C-alpha positions in Angstrom: -88.5 -101.6 74.8 -89.6 -98.2 76.1 -91.5 -95.7 73.9 -88.4 -93.4 73.8 -86.2 -96.3 72.5 -88.8 -97.2 69.9 -89.0 -93.6 68.8 -85.2 -93.3 68.6 -85.0 -96.5 66.5 -87.8 -95.3 64.1 -85.9 -91.9 63.8 -82.7 -93.8 62.9 -84.5 -95.8 60.2 -86.0 -92.5 58.9 -82.6 -90.9 58.7 -81.2 -93.8 56.8 -83.5 -93.0 53.8 -81.7 -90.8 51.2 -82.9 -87.2 51.7 -84.3 -87.0 48.2 -86.5 -90.1 48.8 -87.2 -89.3 52.5 -90.9 -88.7 53.3 -91.9 -86.2 55.9 -91.5 -87.4 59.5 -95.2 -87.5 60.3 -96.1 -89.7 57.4 -93.2 -92.1 58.1 -94.0 -92.2 61.8 -97.6 -93.2 61.2 -96.6 -95.7 58.5 -98.7 -94.0 55.8 -95.7 -93.5 53.6 -94.9 -96.2 51.0 -91.7 -96.2 49.1 -91.7 -95.6 45.4 -92.5 -98.8 43.5 -91.6 -97.8 39.9 -89.3 -100.8 39.4 -92.1 -103.4 38.9 -93.8 -101.2 36.3 -91.0 -99.5 34.5 -87.6 -100.8 35.6 -85.6 -98.5 33.4 -87.7 -95.4 34.5 -86.8 -96.3 38.1 -83.1 -96.5 37.3 -83.2 -93.2 35.4 -85.1 -91.5 38.2 -82.6 -92.8 40.8 -79.7 -91.6 38.7 -81.3 -88.1 38.2 -82.0 -87.8 42.0 -78.4 -88.9 42.9 -77.0 -86.4 40.5 -79.1 -83.6 42.0 -78.0 -84.6 45.5 -74.3 -84.6 44.4 -74.7 -81.1 42.9 -76.5 -79.9 46.1 -73.7 -81.2 48.3 -71.0 -79.7 46.1 -72.8 -76.3 46.4 -73.0 -76.7 50.2 -69.3 -77.5 50.4 -68.5 -74.5 48.2 -70.6 -72.2 50.4 -68.9 -73.5 53.5 -65.5 -73.0 52.0 -66.4 -69.4 51.1 -67.7 -68.8 54.6 -64.6 -70.2 56.2 -62.4 -68.1 53.9 -64.4 -65.0 54.7 -64.1 -65.5 58.5 -60.3 -66.0 58.3 
C-alpha cells in the first residue's frame, strides 16, 4: 500500500469519528490521541456525557439547516 493510500485510509477513519469526539488531525495522525475511557470508571457519566454531546450536535445541525434555509430563501 502506498503512502497516499495509507493516508487516505487514515483520513477516512478520522472522519468516521463523531465531530464532537474527533481529535485534531495532527494528534490522530501521530497516534497520540486516545479515545475517552470514562466508561470503565463511571459508566453512567459516560452515558450522560454522550447524550449531552449528541444533543449539542443535533442542535448545531438544526441551526445549520435553519441558516441554509434562510440563505436559500434570501437568494430566491
